[in-house]
C-alpha positions in Angstrom: 39.3 177.0 141.3 37.8 173.9 143.0 35.5 171.9 140.7 31.9 172.9 141.1 32.4 176.4 142.6 30.6 179.0 140.5 30.6 182.7 141.5 27.4 184.8 141.1 27.5 188.0 139.1 29.6 190.8 140.6 30.6 194.4 139.9 34.2 195.5 139.6 34.4 198.1 142.5 37.5 197.3 144.5 41.1 197.7 143.6 42.2 194.1 143.6 44.3 192.2 144.5 45.3 193.9 147.7 48.9 193.3 148.9 49.9 190.6 151.4 52.8 192.2 153.2 55.2 191.2 156.0 54.3 193.3 159.1 57.1 194.6 161.3 56.0 194.4 165.0 57.9 193.4 168.1 57.1 190.6 170.5 55.8 188.0 168.0 58.6 185.6 168.8 59.3 183.0 166.1 56.0 183.8 164.3 56.0 185.4 160.9 53.4 188.2 160.8 51.7 189.2 157.6 49.1 191.8 156.8 46.4 191.4 154.1 45.9 195.0 153.2 42.2 195.2 152.5 42.3 198.7 153.8 43.7 199.4 150.3 40.7 198.2 148.3 40.3 201.9 147.4 40.6 205.4 148.8 37.2 206.6 149.9 35.9 203.1 149.1 38.4 201.5 151.4 38.0 198.3 153.5 36.3 195.0 153.5 32.8 196.1 152.8 33.6 196.8 149.1 34.3 193.2 148.4 30.9 192.2 149.7 29.2 195.1 147.9 30.6 194.0 144.6 28.2 191.0 144.8 25.3 192.7 146.7 25.0 195.6 144.3 25.2 193.3 141.3 22.1 191.6 142.8 20.4 195.0 143.5 20.9 196.0 139.8 19.6 192.6 138.6 16.4 193.2 140.6 16.0 196.6 139.1 16.5 198.5 142.4 17.1 202.3 142.3 17.6 202.9 146.0 19.8 201.3 148.6 18.8 201.1 152.2 21.2 199.9 154.9 22.1 200.3 158.5 24.9 200.6 161.0 26.5 202.8 163.7 27.2 206.5 163.4 30.8 205.6 162.2 29.8 202.7 160.0 32.4 201.9 157.4 29.7 199.9 155.5 27.2 202.8 155.5 29.9 205.1 154.2 30.9 202.7 151.4 27.3 202.1 150.5 26.5 205.8 150.3 29.5 206.6 148.1 28.8 203.6 145.8 25.2 204.7 145.5 26.4 208.1 144.4 28.8 206.5 141.9 26.4 204.1 140.4 23.3 206.3 140.4 21.3 204.7 143.3 19.5 206.7 145.9 20.6 205.9 149.4 18.9 205.9 152.9 20.9 205.0 156.0 19.3 203.8 159.3 21.9 204.7 161.9 22.2 203.7 165.6 22.7 206.7 167.9 21.7 210.3 168.3 22.6 212.9 165.7 25.9 214.5 166.7 26.3 218.3 166.9 28.8 218.0 164.0 29.4 215.2 161.6 32.9 213.6 161.4 34.7 210.6 159.9 32.4 208.1 158.1 29.3 210.0 158.9 30.6 213.2 157.3 31.4 211.3 154.1 28.0 209.6 154.0 26.4 213.1 154.2 28.7 214.4 151.5 27.6 211.5 149.3 24.0 212.7 149.6 22.6 209.8 151.7 19.3 210.4 153.5 20.0 209.6 157.2 17.7 208.6 160.0 19.1 208.6 163.6 17.6 206.2 166.1 18.3 205.7 169.9 20.5 202.7 170.6 17.8 200.7 172.4 15.2 201.3 169.6 17.8 200.4 167.0 18.7 197.2 168.8 15.2 196.0 169.4 13.4 197.2 166.3 15.9 197.2 163.4 13.9 195.0 161.1 10.9 197.3 161.5 13.1 200.4 161.0 14.4 198.9 157.7 10.9 197.9 156.6 9.6 201.5 157.4 12.4 202.9 155.2 11.6 200.6 152.4 7.9 201.4 152.6 8.7 205.2 152.5 10.8 204.7 149.3 8.1 202.6 147.7 5.5 205.2 148.5 7.7 207.8 146.8 7.8 205.6 143.7 11.2 204.1 144.2 12.4 200.5 144.1 14.4 199.9 147.3 17.0 197.1 148.0 17.7 196.5 151.6 21.2 195.6 152.6 21.7 194.0 156.1 24.3 195.2 158.6 27.8 195.0 157.1 26.4 193.5 153.8 26.7 190.2 155.7 24.3 187.7 154.2 24.2 184.9 151.7 25.1 187.3 148.9 27.7 189.4 150.6 29.6 186.3 151.9 30.9 185.8 148.3 33.2 188.8 148.8 35.4 186.9 151.2 35.1 183.6 149.5 36.7 185.4 146.5 39.2 187.1 148.9 40.2 183.6 150.2 41.0 182.5 146.6 43.1 185.7 146.2 44.9 184.9 149.5 45.5 181.3 148.6 47.4 182.5 145.5 49.5 184.8 147.6 50.2 182.1 150.2 51.6 180.0 147.4 53.8 182.8 146.2 55.3 183.2 149.8 55.5 179.6 150.7 52.8 179.8 153.3 51.0 176.5 153.8 49.4 176.4 157.2 48.6 180.0 158.4 46.4 181.3 161.0 44.3 184.0 159.4 43.0 186.6 161.9 40.1 189.0 161.3 37.7 191.1 163.3 34.2 189.7 163.7 31.6 192.4 163.6 28.7 191.3 161.4 30.2 187.9 160.6 30.3 188.0 156.8 34.0 188.4 156.5 34.7 185.5 158.9 32.1 183.3 157.1 33.5 184.0 153.7 37.1 183.4 154.8 36.3 180.2 156.5 34.3 178.8 153.6 36.8 180.0 151.0 39.9 178.9 152.7 38.5 175.5 153.4 38.4 175.2 149.6 41.4 177.1 148.4 43.9 176.5 151.3 42.9 173.5 153.4 45.9 173.9 155.7 44.7 177.4 156.9 42.8 178.1 160.1 40.7 181.3 160.7 40.4 183.1 164.0 37.7 185.6 164.5 38.2 188.2 167.2 34.7 189.4 168.3 34.2 193.2 168.5 30.6 192.8 169.6 28.4 189.9 170.7 29.7 186.6 172.0 31.4 183.6 170.3 28.1 181.6 170.2 26.5 184.4 168.2 29.2 184.4 165.6 29.2 180.6 165.2 25.5 180.9 164.6 25.9 183.8 162.1 28.5 181.9 160.1 26.2 179.0 159.8 23.2 181.2 158.9 25.1 183.1 156.2 26.5 180.0 154.6 23.2 178.2 154.8 21.5 181.1 153.0 24.3 181.2 150.5 23.9 177.5 149.7 20.1 177.9 149.4 20.5 180.8 146.9 23.3 179.3 144.9 23.0 175.5 145.2 25.3 175.1 142.1 28.2 176.4 144.2 28.2 173.4 146.5 29.8 175.3 149.4 31.2 173.3 152.3 30.2 173.8 156.0 33.6 174.8 157.3 35.2 173.5 160.5 38.4 175.5 160.1 37.5 178.5 162.2 37.3 179.5 165.9 36.4 182.7 167.8 37.5 184.6 170.9 35.2 187.1 172.6 37.5 188.3 175.4 38.5 191.6 173.8 35.2 193.4 173.2 35.6 195.7 176.1 32.6 197.9 177.0 30.8 197.1 173.8 30.6 197.7 170.1 32.4 200.8 168.9 33.6 201.5 172.4 37.3 201.4 172.6 39.5 201.2 175.7 43.1 202.3 176.5 44.7 199.1 175.2 43.0 199.6 171.9 44.2 203.1 171.5 47.7 202.1 172.5 47.6 199.3 169.9 46.7 201.8 167.2 49.6 204.0 168.2 52.1 201.1 168.5 51.2 199.5 165.2 51.5 202.9 163.4 54.9 203.6 165.0 56.3 200.2 164.2 54.9 199.5 160.8 53.3 202.6 159.3 49.9 200.8 159.2 47.0 202.6 160.8 44.3 200.4 162.5 40.8 201.6 163.5 39.3 201.7 167.0 36.1 199.8 166.2 37.3 196.6 164.4 41.0 196.1 163.5 42.7 197.5 166.6 40.5 195.3 168.9 41.3 192.3 166.6 45.0 193.0 166.5 45.1 193.5 170.3 43.3 190.2 170.8 45.7 188.5 168.5 48.7 189.8 170.5 47.1 188.7 173.8 46.4 185.2 172.4 50.0 185.0 171.4 51.2 186.0 174.8 48.9 183.4 176.4 50.4 180.7 174.2 47.1 180.0 172.4 48.5 180.4 168.9 50.8 177.8 167.5 50.9 178.6 163.8 54.2 180.0 162.5 52.5 182.3 159.9 50.0 184.8 161.2 48.0 186.6 158.6 46.1 189.6 159.9 43.3 190.8 157.6 43.2 194.6 157.8 39.6 195.3 157.0 40.0 199.1 156.9 38.2 201.8 158.9 40.7 204.6 158.9 37.9 207.3 158.8 36.8 206.0 162.2 40.1 207.2 163.7 39.2 210.9 163.4 36.3 211.0 165.9 38.7 209.5 168.5 41.4 212.1 168.0 41.5 213.1 171.7 42.1 209.5 173.0 44.5 208.8 170.2 46.5 211.9 170.8 47.1 210.8 174.3 48.1 207.3 173.2 50.6 208.7 170.7 52.5 210.6 173.4 
């Protein structure tokens, strides 16, 4: 561990370390393709959100909270993970979701309901323009009921949650050493920004030869540069003893978002089917398939020079099920 880096308190929630595996896939030329299997951090508690929540929920417990409040889309992996962990750890849970209540719950939403979360549905425009107030209203309701709420931002991406992927970067660096990987390009989806921020900061410490590419699944590159800066600035203010760097080892592409967040397009569905056929790995339509497709396109365009490509699979398998019709067509 680099001198001066001190981790804050965390809970042991994820099944770690996750494997770093060679990934079989055609058309990558001389590149070596690896997959960091963070979809295997657990079964129901799968994906990247669990790494962040290890630190966030430790903070919630330290503050004496008894109820978790968070937000996301109808098929939010983060909301599903938060609801299930709330049930496991004895917290109450309220979810503020973007979108109208569907006729029948499916995927992540169904699991959040089964975990006993209280769920509020909000039209997209209201959610986009009034999310801070919606979260404040939820916290006020809980306080009025005699509860002690802890509000977790979208994707648990803030100055606390960023530690999840700083720690993951340390884990990756050890695996790089085992496999003789010295200067990889590490590719991840950029949705709320916390995974990208943690990887960039952590790898700048633990593997200085690595570069990180964030493939935006919503918002533009400028937004994510700003989010990385904000999350790490908040982290340094909260934990000055950590002496975290301001990383310069990352870049972003925002050409593969398509119609918008959680809106997949034919190439995304085809990528899910192709990766499953060639490797047995299942991507999701919101995050990882867009990021994988973007990585392949960047390769085709000659924008990637690194020999070792490390794709961070951040999970999301439950988001596949609501897209069964489109995926059935892509699998033919």
